N, C-alpha and C positions, 0 to 999 in steps of 0.2 A: 590250045584248048579246043574241044569240040564245039562247033558252031551251034549245035543243038542244046548245049548246056545252058542253063539259066544264067542271066546276067548277075554279076555280083552286086550286093547291096552296098550303099555308101557306108564307109567306115569312119570312125572318129579319129581325131588327132591324138598324138601321143599324150598319155596321161589322162585321157578321157574315155568314156564309153558311149556306144551308140545305143539308144533306147528303142529305135524303131518308131518313134512318135513324132508328130509335128511336121510331116511332109505336106506342104500346101499345094504343090504342083510341080511340073517338070522344072528342074534346075533349083528347086528350093532346098535349103540346107536342113538336114535332120536335126532334131533336138538332141543336144549332147549334155549329159550330166557329168559333173566332175567325178573322177575316179579316186580322188583323195580329199580328205579333210585337211585344211591347213591350220596349223597351230603355230603361229609366228612363221619361222622359216622351216618348220618341220612339216613334212607331208605324211599323213597317216592314211594308209589305204582304206577305202570303204569296204564294208564287210562282204560285199558281193564280188570283190576282185580276187584274182588268183593269189596274190601275195597275202591278203588277209586270211584266206583259207589255209595257205601254207603255214601262216603264223599259228592258226588254231591247232592244226595237226602237230606243229612243233611243240606247242605247249602241252598237248597230251603226251607226246613222247618225252618231253622234259620231266613230266610227273610220273610216268610209268617206266619205260625202259631206261630213262635217264637216272631214276632212283635205283633201278636194278643195277645199272652200271656202277653207281656209287657204292652199293652193297658189295658187288663183285670186286670192285677196285680196292676194297679193304683187304682182299685176299681171304679165301676160304669162307666168304659170306659173313665175315666178322668173327669167325671161330679161330681157335688156335690151330686145330687140325683141319686141313682143307679137304679131307676125304669125303665128308658128307656133301660139300659143295661140288666136288669133282663128279661124284656119282649123279647128283641132281643135274649137272650140266650135260653129262652124257645122255641122260633121259630127255632133257630139254631139246638138245640139238638133233638127236635122232628123230624125235617126234616132229620137230620143225622141218627136217629134210623130207620126211615121208608125207606129211600133210600139207606141204607147201602148195602143191597144185590144187588141192581141194579148196584152199582159201579163196581162189578166184571164183569158183562155182558158188560158194556161200555168199560172196560179195554180190554176185549177180542177182541172187534171190532177195537178199535183205538190204542191199544198198551200202554205200561207203560209210555212212554215219554209224549204222549198227554194227558193221564189221569192225570199225575202229573201237566201238564201245566194248564189244565182247573181248576183243584183243587186249584192251587195257585192264579188264577185270582180272585176267590171269596173273598179272604181276602182283596184285593185291594178295592173292592166295599164296604166291611164292614167299612174300615177306612174312605172312602169317605162319607159314611152315617153319621158317627159321626162328620165329618167336617160340613156337612149340618146341623146337629142338633145343633152344636155350633153357627151357624149363624141364623137359622130360627125355631129351635125347632120342626123340622119335625119328630115326633116320628114314623109315619107310614113308612117312608123310612128306619129308623133304623131296624124296625121289618122285613121289606121285605129283607133288606141286611142280617139280621140274618138267615132268612130262606134260602136265596140263598147260603150263606156261609156254611150252614149245608149240602146242596147238594154237593157243591164243596169239602167240607172237607171229605165227604165220598170217593170221587175220590182220593184226595191227600193221605189219609191214606191207601187206598187200594194199591196204587202204592208204598208207603213207606213200607208197610208190606211185599209186594212181594220182594223188594230189600233187606231189612234188615234181613228178616227171611229165605228167600230161597237162597240167593246168598252165604253167608259164609259157610265154612265147619262146621261140628258139634262142633269141638273143639274151634271154634272161634265165636260161636253164642253170648255168653255173652259179648265178646269183641266188636263185631259189634254193638250190641244193646247199649252198654254203650258209644261207640264213637258217635253213632247217637244222643243219649240223651244229651251228653255233648255239642255237637255242636249246636243242636237244642235249648238248653236252654241258650247258649251263646247269641242267639238272644234276649232272654228276658233281659239279662244283659245289652247289648248295647242299646236295645230298651228302657229300663228304664233310661239309662243315658241321652237319648235325652230330655225327659220332665224334668229331674232333672236340666240339664243345661239351658234349655229354660225358665223354670218356677221357677228358684231359688228365684227370688224376687217377684214372683206373689202371691198376697194375696187373690185372688178370690176363690181359691180352685177348679177352673176349668181350664184345660189346654188351651193354646192358639191355634189359627187356624194353626199357623206354625208347631206345634207339630203334628197335624193330617196330614198335608202335608208331613212332613218328613216320617211318617209311610207309607203313600201312595207310596212315591218314592221307599222306601226299599222293600215294598211288590211287586211292579211292577217289580223290579229288580229280585226278586225270580221267578216270572212268566217267565221272559226271560231266566233265568239260567236253567230252567227245560228242555229246548229244547236241552241242551248239554248231556242229559242222553243217554247212548248207548243202542241199542236193546239187549235183553237177549242173543241171539245167537252169539253175538260178545264179550261176557264176558267169561273169563276162570279163573278157580280156580288155586291155586298154584300147585295142583297135576296133572294138565293138563286136568281135566274134564271140559266139557261145563256146563253152567247153563241150567237146564231143562227148556224147554219152558213152561211157566205158562199159561195154558188155562182155562179161567173161562167159565163155561157153561151158559145156559140161566137162567132167573130168577127162573122158576119152577124147573129146574135141580139143581140150587143153594139150593133151599129150600129142595128138596128131598135129595140132598147130605148132607146137614146139619143134616136132620132127620136121615139118615143112619149112619152118624158119631156118633150121640147121641146114636144110638142103639148099634153100635159096640164098642163105647168107652164112656159109660155113665158117666165116671168119670168127664168129662168136665162140667157136670151139677153141680157138687159139687163146681165148681169155680164161680158159678153165684154170690154169695154174695161178693166174692173178686172183680169181675168185676164191680158189681153194685156200690160198695163203692169207686172205684178207682179215681173218680173225684168229688164225692159228697162234699168233704170237701173244695173245692175251693170257694164255695159260702160264707162260714163263713170266711175263711181266707182273701179273696179279698174284699168282700162287707161289711161284718159285723165286721171285725177287722181293716183292713188297711184303708178302705174308711171312716170309722166312727170315728176313734180315732186320726187321724193325719192330719196335714196340707199337702198341695199339695207337697211341696218339701220333707217333711218327707215320704210321701207315695211313691214318686219316688225313694228315697234312699232305703226305705224298699224293694221295688220291685226289685231293682237292686241286693241287697244282697240276696234276696230270690232265684232268678234265678242263682246267682253265687254259692250258696250252693247246688243247684241242680246238678251242674257240678261235684262237689266233691262227692256227694252221688252216682251219676250214675257211675262214674269211679271206686269208691271203691267197690260198690256192683257188678258191671259187671265183673270186673277183678277177684274179689273174687270168684264169682260163676263159673268162668272158671279155677280156680286154680287146675290143674290136679294132684297135689301132693295128693289130697284126692279124694275118689270116688265121683261119681255124687250124690249118695244118701246122703252121708255125707255133701256135699256142700248144698244140698237142705235143710237138717235139720238145718245147721248153718245159712243159709239165713232166714229160717222161725223164728228161735229164735231171730236173730238180728232184724228182722222186728217187731216182737212182743214187744221186749224190747223198741225199739225206739218209737213205737206207744204209748205205755202206759206212757213212761217217758215224751215225748214231749207234748202229750195232757194233761197229768197230770200237767205239768208245765204251761199250759195255763188256768187252772181253775181260778186262781186269777184274770186274766184279764176279765173274763166273769161274775164273781160274781158282782151283782149289776148293770150290764149294762142294759140299758132300751132304747128302740127305741124312746120312748115318752119324754125322758128327755134329753135336750141339754147338750152336753159335751164340755169342754174346750179342743180343739184339741192340741195334743202334737206336738211340733216343734222339730227340730234337736237339738236345744239348751235348750229344756225343761228338768227339773229334771225328772229322771226316764225314759227318752226316750230310752236310750241304752239298758235297760232291756227289753223293749218291742221289740226293734229291734232284740235283741239276740233271743227272742222267735220266731219271724217271720222268721229269718234265718233258724232256726231248723225245722220250718214247711216246708221250701223248701227242706232241706236235707231229711226229712222223705218222702216227695212226690216222689222224684227221686228214693229213695231206694225201696219204695213200688211198683212203676211202673216197675222198672227193675226186681224185683222179680216176678211180674206177667208175664212179657214177657218171662223171662227165664223159668218159670214153664210150661206155655203151649207150649213153644218151645221145652221143654224137653220131651213132651208127644209123639212127632212124628217128623220124618224127611220127611214125605210124604207132598209134596208141596200142594197137593189138600186138605189135612186135615188142614194144616197150614192156608190156605185161609179161610176155614170154621171156624176154631178157632178164627182167627183174626176178621172176620166179626161178629161172635157171641160176642166176647169181646167188640168191638167198639159199637155194637148195644145195648148191655146191659148197657154199660157205659153211652151211650147217653141218654137212658131212665132215668137213675138215675140223670143225669145232668138236664134234662128237668123238672123233678119233683122237685128237690131241688131249682132251680132258681124260679119256680113258688111259692113254699112255701115261699121263701124270699120276692118275690114281694107282697105276702099277709101280710107282716109285722109280721111274726111269731117271737116270742121272741128269742133273740140271744142265750139264754141258751139252748133252745130246739134244735136249729140247731147245736150248739156246741156239745151237748150230742149225737145227732144222728150221727154226723161225727165220733166221737170217737168210739161209739158202733158198727157202721157198719164196721169200719176197723178191730176191734177185731173179730167180727163175721166172716168176710171174711177170716181172717187168720185161725181161728179155723176150719171152713168148709174145707179149703184147706189142712189141715194137713193129713187127711186120703188119699188124693191123693198122697202126698209125700211118705207116708209110704207104700202104696200098689202099686201105679201105676208107680212111677219113677224107671227106670231100669238103668243098667250100660251104655247101648247104645240103640238108636232107629234106628240103621242103616237100619235094615229090620224088618219086622214082620214075625211071624211064617207062613210058606207056601209061602212067597214071594220069587221071584227070582230077583237077581241083576246082570246085565251084562253090558258090554260096547259095544255099537254099533256105528260105525262111530265117535268114540271119545266122545259119549254121554252116561252118566250113565242112564240106564233104569231100572225101578223097575216094575216087573210084579206082581201085587197084585192078585195072583192066588186064594188063599183061600177065601179072602174077596169078590172077584168078583163072585166066585161060589155061595157064600151065598146070595148075593144081586140080583142075576138074578131072 
């Protein structure tokens, strides 16, 4: 460290935070306030801690995109014919991909809290559009709502990425991501229970108006909850350090910054197939498997179990990737092997269901009491487990490449942009009535290709720590950890 850099301030012990008060003289211990409330043997994080803020964002996502997932998990947005939902999804993800970079600029001007709030409101409009469609078949409103939700989703996931990836300490990144993913997908579980209960005796295979109203109420509650998020400068980690203020530059600076990041760390390009494939398979699972093979109540039960298995997958992978008994590179290899085995085993198990499936041939839908139903349910549950495991592995991988918040913002934008392009393409392919077998095969092949392309990144790029980069300086100034990117800043001038 440079001798001219200011000395570090005293830090708190694990599980506590430094307040900066109570120093009586040289050698005196600073005042430390607990970072947790204790309720018996249970520790509840105080509201100003990173985990409490991650919990707040998780609950917003539980109520907004979590309910959106529950609606989408029914297949076709709860409709018999998935065409309206396919077209809305094309508009959603195309808008998401285009406006992804702009979300950072908006966040810079209005802050994380209001970015999250505006993002959550779009999901409420999306559910309202399907309520309208259920009444008057207004497909244009559904497509408009999809496009609006794509813009809002860019804002919501920008705010979520800042809180989930920038707030926790390095040793807690996997834990923070897995807690978020578990709570977020709990929204899909509860959201799926709503149509299951309301439509248990419904034989039309289209959900009732009351189901859409229930989704609207919950999504609006998530919009309100977003206003309880704390500003970054009021959040402190367990070691006493502040959260670095995350500033997003303008749109052109965002593009230049991403370009510079690609030049200085081109390994992120090798993750393109991994990112591209990360939501591609939803179209087959939701619209071509769940929506086409099952009655409405069976679809609802399938969806609930799908998101429930996501919780287990997220917690298992997230905590496993943070298991400090092993080195970070060893954990990266173990995560990759596990993801590859799960991908091949679960998609291999789905081959029997797609053989002979034809869009042009009517099928006898499976009900919860039908012979063979639980075999199909079991497969769908493992699709959910695989999805969570795959997503947690992706987040952990690009989170392990750096602790620089600026780079994390670029990586997250790149990830969501590439993912959204893939989503828009595959939903359009499905809307064109492409054979089920083609979509099934492409989903499996892209996931395997993504993992194979990511392997060199794990072998060469993953290091024991990403605390600082060569030539950087880290010091504490006014209680805030500061990283001076000396070497890279000299190169990019």
